[in-house]
C-alpha positions in Angstrom: 5.3 -13.0 -14.0 2.7 -11.7 -16.4 3.7 -11.1 -20.0 3.4 -7.6 -21.5 1.3 -9.2 -24.3 -1.2 -10.7 -21.8 -4.7 -9.4 -22.4 -5.9 -6.8 -20.0 -9.0 -8.9 -19.1 -6.8 -11.7 -17.9 -4.8 -9.3 -15.7 -8.1 -8.1 -14.2 -9.2 -11.6 -13.5 -5.9 -12.5 -11.9 -6.0 -9.4 -9.6 -9.6 -10.1 -8.8 -8.7 -13.6 -7.6 -5.8 -12.2 -5.5 -8.2 -9.8 -3.9 -10.6 -12.7 -3.1 -13.5 -11.2 -5.1 -16.0 -13.0 -7.2 -17.0 -11.6 -10.5 -20.3 -10.5 -9.0 -18.6 -8.6 -6.2 -16.2 -6.8 -8.5 -19.1 -6.0 -10.9 -21.2 -4.6 -8.1 -18.5 -2.3 -6.9 -18.0 -1.0 -10.4 -21.7 -0.6 -10.9 -21.7 -3.1 -13.8 -23.3 -6.4 -14.5 -21.7 -9.7 -13.9 -22.1 -10.4 -17.7 -20.1 -7.3 -18.5 -17.4 -8.4 -16.1 -17.3 -11.9 -17.5 -16.9 -10.6 -21.1 -14.1 -8.2 -20.1 -12.2 -11.1 -18.4 -12.7 -13.4 -21.4 -11.6 -10.7 -23.8 -15.0 -10.6 -25.6 -15.5 -7.0 -24.5 -12.5 -4.6 -24.8 -11.4 -2.5 -21.9 -9.9 0.4 -23.7 -11.1 3.5 -21.9 -8.5 4.7 -19.5 -11.2 6.1 -17.1 -12.7 2.7 -16.8 -9.3 1.0 -16.4 -8.6 3.5 -13.6 -11.9 2.7 -12.0 -11.2 -1.1 -12.1 -7.7 -0.5 -10.8 -9.1 1.5 -7.9 -11.4 -1.2 -6.8 -8.7 -3.8 -7.2 -6.2 -1.5 -5.4 -3.5 -1.7 -8.0 -1.8 0.9 -10.2 -3.6 1.3 -13.5 -0.2 0.8 -15.2 -0.2 -2.8 -13.8 -3.4 -3.6 -15.6 -2.1 -1.9 -18.8 1.0 -4.2 -18.6 3.4 -1.2 -18.7 6.6 -1.1 -16.7 6.0 0.7 -13.5 8.6 3.5 -13.1 10.7 3.6 -10.0 9.5 6.1 -7.5 11.1 9.4 -7.4 11.7 9.0 -3.7 14.9 6.9 -3.9 16.1 8.4 -0.6 13.2 7.3 1.7 12.9 3.9 0.0 16.6 3.2 0.3 16.1 3.2 4.1 13.2 0.7 4.2 15.6 -2.3 4.4 17.2 -0.8 7.6 13.7 -0.3 9.1 12.9 -3.9 8.2 16.1 -5.1 9.9 15.2 -3.1 13.0 11.8 -4.7 13.2 13.5 -8.1 12.9 16.0 -7.3 15.6 15.2 -8.7 19.0 18.4 -7.9 20.8 19.1 -4.5 22.2 22.2 -2.9 20.6 22.6 0.1 22.9 22.4 1.0 26.6 18.8 1.7 27.7 17.9 5.3 27.4 15.6 7.2 29.9 11.9 7.2 29.3 11.9 11.0 29.2 14.7 11.2 26.6 13.2 8.5 24.4 9.8 10.3 24.7 11.4 13.4 23.3 12.8 11.5 20.4 9.4 10.0 19.7 7.8 13.5 19.7 10.5 14.7 17.3 9.8 11.7 15.0 6.0 12.4 15.1 6.5 16.1 14.2 8.9 15.1 11.4 6.3 12.7 10.1 3.4 15.2 10.3 5.6 17.6 8.3 5.8 14.8 5.6 9.6 14.6 5.8 9.5 10.9 5.2 13.2 10.5 4.2 14.2 11.9 7.6 11.7 9.8 9.4 13.0 6.6 7.8 16.5 7.4 8.8 15.4 8.0 12.4 13.3 4.8 12.8 16.0 2.1 13.4 17.6 4.0 16.2 14.3 5.0 17.7 13.0 1.5 17.7 16.1 0.2 19.4 16.0 2.9 22.0 12.3 2.4 22.7 12.7 -1.4 23.1 15.4 -0.8 25.7 13.0 0.9 28.1 11.6 -0.9 31.1 8.4 -2.9 30.5 6.2 -0.7 32.7 6.7 2.2 30.2 5.4 1.0 26.9 4.2 4.3 25.6 7.2 5.4 23.6 7.6 2.0 22.0 3.9 1.9 21.0 4.3 5.3 19.5 7.5 4.4 17.7 5.8 1.4 16.2 2.8 3.6 15.1 5.1 6.1 13.4 6.9 3.2 11.7 3.6 1.7 10.5 2.3 5.1 9.2 5.4 5.9 7.1 5.7 2.4 5.7 2.0 2.4 4.6 2.7 5.8 2.9 5.7 4.3 1.0 3.7 1.3 -0.3 5.0 -1.2 2.3 1.6 -2.0 3.8 2.6 -5.6 4.8 5.5 -4.3 6.8 3.3 -1.5 8.1 0.8 -4.0 9.4 3.6 -5.9 11.2 4.6 -2.7 13.0 1.1 -1.8 13.9 0.5 -5.3 15.3 3.6 -5.0 17.4 2.2 -1.7 18.8 -1.0 -3.5 19.9 1.1 -6.3 21.5 3.2 -4.1 23.6 0.4 -1.7 24.7 -0.5 -4.2 27.4 -3.5 -3.4 29.6 -3.6 0.3 28.8 -6.9 0.5 26.8 -6.2 4.0 25.3 -2.7 3.0 24.2 -4.0 -0.2 22.7 -6.8 1.7 20.9 -4.3 4.2 19.5 -2.4 1.2 18.1 -5.6 -0.1 16.6 -5.9 3.1 14.6 -2.6 2.1 12.9 -3.8 -1.4 12.4 -6.9 -0.1 10.7 -4.8 2.1 8.4 -2.5 -0.8 7.4 -5.4 -3.2 6.8 -7.2 -0.7 4.6 -4.0 -0.2 2.6 -3.8 -4.0 2.1 -7.4 -4.0 0.8 -8.7 -5.8 3.9 -11.5 -3.3 4.6 -13.9 -5.7 6.3 -11.2 -6.8 8.7 -10.2 -3.1 9.3 -13.9 -2.3 10.1 -14.1 -5.2 12.6 -10.8 -4.3 14.3 -11.5 -0.6 14.7 -15.1 -1.1 15.7 -14.1 -3.5 18.4 -11.5 -1.1 19.8 -13.9 1.8 19.6 -16.5 0.0 21.7 -14.1 -0.2 24.6 -13.5 3.6 24.8 -15.3 6.6 26.2 -15.4 9.6 23.8 -11.8 10.8 23.1 -9.6 11.8 20.2 -8.5 8.1 19.9 -12.1 7.0 19.9 -12.9 9.5 17.2 -9.9 8.4 15.1 -11.1 4.8 15.3 -14.5 5.8 14.1 -13.0 7.6 11.1 -11.0 4.5 10.2 -14.3 2.7 10.4 -16.0 5.2 8.1 -13.2 4.7 5.4 -13.3 0.9 5.9 -17.1 0.7 5.5 -16.8 2.8 2.3 -14.1 0.5 1.0 -16.6 -2.4 1.6 -19.2 -0.5 -0.4 -21.4 0.0 2.7 -22.7 3.5 2.4 -25.2 3.2 5.3 -22.6 2.0 7.7 -20.1 4.7 6.6 -22.7 7.4 7.2 -23.7 6.1 10.6 -20.0 6.0 11.7 -19.4 9.5 10.4 -22.4 10.8 12.3 -21.1 9.2 15.5 -17.6 10.6 14.9 -19.1 14.1 14.4 -20.9 13.7 17.7 -17.7 12.8 19.4 -15.9 15.7 17.8 -18.6 18.2 18.9 -18.4 16.9 22.5 -14.7 17.2 22.8 -14.2 20.7 21.3 -10.5 21.7 20.9 -7.9 20.3 23.2 -4.8 18.2 23.4 -4.0 15.4 20.9 -1.4 13.3 22.7 -1.7 10.4 20.4 -1.3 12.4 17.2 -4.7 11.5 15.7 -5.5 14.9 14.2 -9.1 14.1 15.1 -11.7 16.9 15.2 -14.7 18.2 13.3 -12.8 19.0 10.1 -11.3 15.5 10.1 -14.8 14.0 10.2 -15.8 16.2 7.2 -12.7 15.2 5.3 -13.5 11.5 6.0 -17.0 12.0 4.5 -15.4 13.3 1.3 -13.0 10.4 1.1 -15.8 7.9 1.8 -17.9 9.4 -1.0 -14.9 9.0 -3.4 -14.5 5.3 -2.3 -18.3 4.8 -2.9 -18.2 6.3 -6.3 -20.3 9.3 -5.3 -17.9 11.8 -6.9 -20.4 14.6 -7.3 -21.2 14.5 -3.6 -17.5 14.3 -2.8 -16.6 17.4 -4.8 -19.5 19.4 -3.2 -18.4 18.5 0.3 -14.8 19.1 -0.5 -15.4 22.7 -1.7 -17.2 23.5 1.5 -14.8 22.0 4.0 -11.6 23.6 2.6 -13.0 27.1 3.0 -12.8 26.8 6.8 -9.8 28.0 8.9 -9.7 24.6 10.7 -8.6 22.9 7.5 -5.4 25.0 7.4 -4.5 24.0 11.0 -4.2 20.3 10.1 -0.7 18.8 9.7 0.9 19.1 6.3 0.9 15.3 5.9 -2.8 15.1 6.6 -3.7 17.9 4.2 -1.6 16.7 1.3 -2.8 13.1 1.6 -6.4 14.4 1.6 -5.8 16.5 -1.5 -4.7 13.4 -3.4 -8.2 12.0 -2.6 -9.8 15.2 -3.7 -7.9 14.9 -7.0 -9.5 11.4 -7.4 -12.9 12.9 -6.8 -12.4 15.5 -9.6 -11.1 12.7 -11.9 -14.3 10.8 -11.3 -16.4 13.8 -12.4 -14.1 14.4 -15.4 -12.7 17.7 -14.2 -9.0 17.2 -15.1 -8.1 20.8 -14.6 -9.3 20.7 -11.0 -7.7 17.3 -10.4 -4.4 18.8 -11.6 -4.8 21.8 -9.3 -5.3 19.4 -6.3 -2.0 17.6 -7.2 -0.1 20.8 -7.5 -1.5 22.1 -4.3 -0.6 18.9 -2.5 2.9 19.1 -3.8 3.1 22.7 -2.5 1.9 21.6 1.0 4.1 18.4 1.3 6.2 17.4 -1.8 7.1 14.0 -0.4 3.4 13.1 -0.1 3.1 13.5 -3.9 6.6 12.3 -5.0 7.0 9.3 -2.7 3.6 7.6 -2.7 2.6 5.0 -5.3 -1.0 6.1 -5.0 0.0 9.6 -6.1 1.7 8.3 -9.2 -1.5 6.6 -10.2 -3.4 9.8 -10.0 -0.7 11.8 -11.7 -0.5 9.3 -14.6 -4.2 9.7 -15.4 -4.2 13.5 -15.2 -1.0 13.7 -17.3 -2.7 11.8 -20.1 -4.8 14.8 -20.9 -3.8 16.8 -24.0 -2.5 19.2 -23.0 -1.9 18.2 -19.4 -3.1 20.7 -16.7 -0.5 23.2 -15.6 2.1 21.7 -13.3 1.1 18.1 -13.8 3.6 17.5 -16.6 6.4 18.6 -14.3 5.1 16.3 -11.5 4.9 13.4 -14.0 8.6 13.9 -14.9 9.6 14.2 -11.2 8.0 10.9 -10.3 9.4 9.1 -13.3 6.3 8.7 -15.4 7.9 10.5 -18.4 11.4 10.2 -19.7 
């Protein structure tokens, strides 16, 4: 356990090693020299600008408060997090505790859980999951669809709540039970990609999603895999690869037009444009990200995305405005996200990181001080 008196440079070094980065890799991702990085870690150069601390934390995928040595406040979302242990127990349960349900009935429950998730009602989803997983595991082996989807929902909400390791387990289970159905297995690979990115394993996420995408004809699942590849490539710092995958995804979206989305991917032309924005944020191209953002949210298609998707994206847009130093706009993105889906802002660790930085402004942008209090950043 690190001491609160430990120099910040030593904390940076420890997290760099945990993320399996060399000083050169971390320096390159920050746009700094290896000499600068070495001096920071040895304490020769002070790391006292919060914007720089936030940038280092973003690359290391930790909360800036961790690097500052401050106590991390408990998340406001005590309700949803209280249920994670029950979900963990359900994932560890291999015996079936209830009579098998019909495929049709379980499918209806899965659809209800997806809709609840897409409305960002995470507390309710967490309460539903143990029973849903038990019911789906009780189905006959030739009907894996509901169980794959149940595992995918489980993975998605756990990643949201900062339980990416457990989310990866659920996503891996989804792949395992998909069997020989290539589309079902590929939909599970979308969830694997999301979990791996949340764990900071972008290169592995890029490999997994790329391999799955190559096996599919153009479809919403194929497009969703390409989007995961865009974000993973950006996380690796590979702008060329991210752009190439985004262009391929745009081509798929254009060829599909509007239609059904049975695997709940939310894929379409607007999703591709949002991915370009988030990729630009990850690559440190904040000016480009802001410009793209202000174009894409003008369209009507943006408003038709699920609440969860829009609110999650607005958190990334807030990060873009932070990078260009526009705290007022960053605060507006946070408040807008809270209006769209409060749980997305109040339950997610990544949201607390952004709120913490915006709230440090004097005075804090309108509405942000209230959010900081709600998530436990101020007392």
